N, C-alpha and C positions, 0 to 999 in steps of 0.2 A: 855641569859647567858649560859643556859645549853642545847640549841638545842631542846627545847620543851619537855624535860624529866619531867618537872613539869606539863605537860598536858598528862598523860598516856591514859586517856579515849579517848581524841581526836585523839591521835596518833594511837590507835588501831581501832577506828571507821573510820578514814580517813588516812590510811598509805601513800597514794600517794600525799597528800596535804602538801605543805611546812609548816614547823614548825612556820614560821613567822605569819601564820594565826590562830594558835591554840588559842591565847588569844581571838580573835573575835568569833571563833567557840565555845569556851567554854561557852560563854554567851547563845548561842542557845541551846547547849547540856544541860546546867544546867536548863534552862527554861523547856525543854521537860521532863527532869527527874522529875522536880517538878510537871508538868502537869500529869504525869503518876504515881506519888507517889513513885518514885524510889530514892534510896540514891545517892547522888553525893557528895563525900568527897573532900575537898579542903585543901591542906597544905599551910599554909601562908608563909612558907619559904623553901628554898632548904634543910636546915639542918633538918627541921621538916619532910620533905619528905623522907630524907635518914633514919632518925630515925624510921619512920613508916615502911619503907622497911625492915630494920634490924629486927624489931619486928615481921613482917610477916614471914620472913625467919626462925626465931627462932620457931614460932608457927608451921609452916609447917614441920620443922625438928622434932619437938616433936610429931606431928601427925604421920609422917612417921615412926618414931621409935615405936610408940605404935601399929601401924598396923603391922609392922614386928614382934613385940613380940606376938601379938595375932595370927598371922599366924604360928609362931613357936610353940606356945602352942597348937593350934588346930592339928598340925601334930603329936605332942607328945602324945596326948590323942586320941587314936583310938576309934571310935564309932562303935559299933556292932549293926546292924539292926536285929530285932527279927521278 
């Protein structure tokens, strides 16, 4: 339906493999993640995946803003070495 966008891990691990195989590959990737105690997040629907993406963009934007504010503050406070 979405050209494999619901399998981002598989897409980034195997960018040259056709998206029609991502569902099968995901079972192997998920098993390996479990074997090595790594997180493997699955969205049950396309809408849930889009919502998670929006939340991530918001979080990254807030982080970026706080980093910029910290950099501006550090520039405005000159430190003198003794």
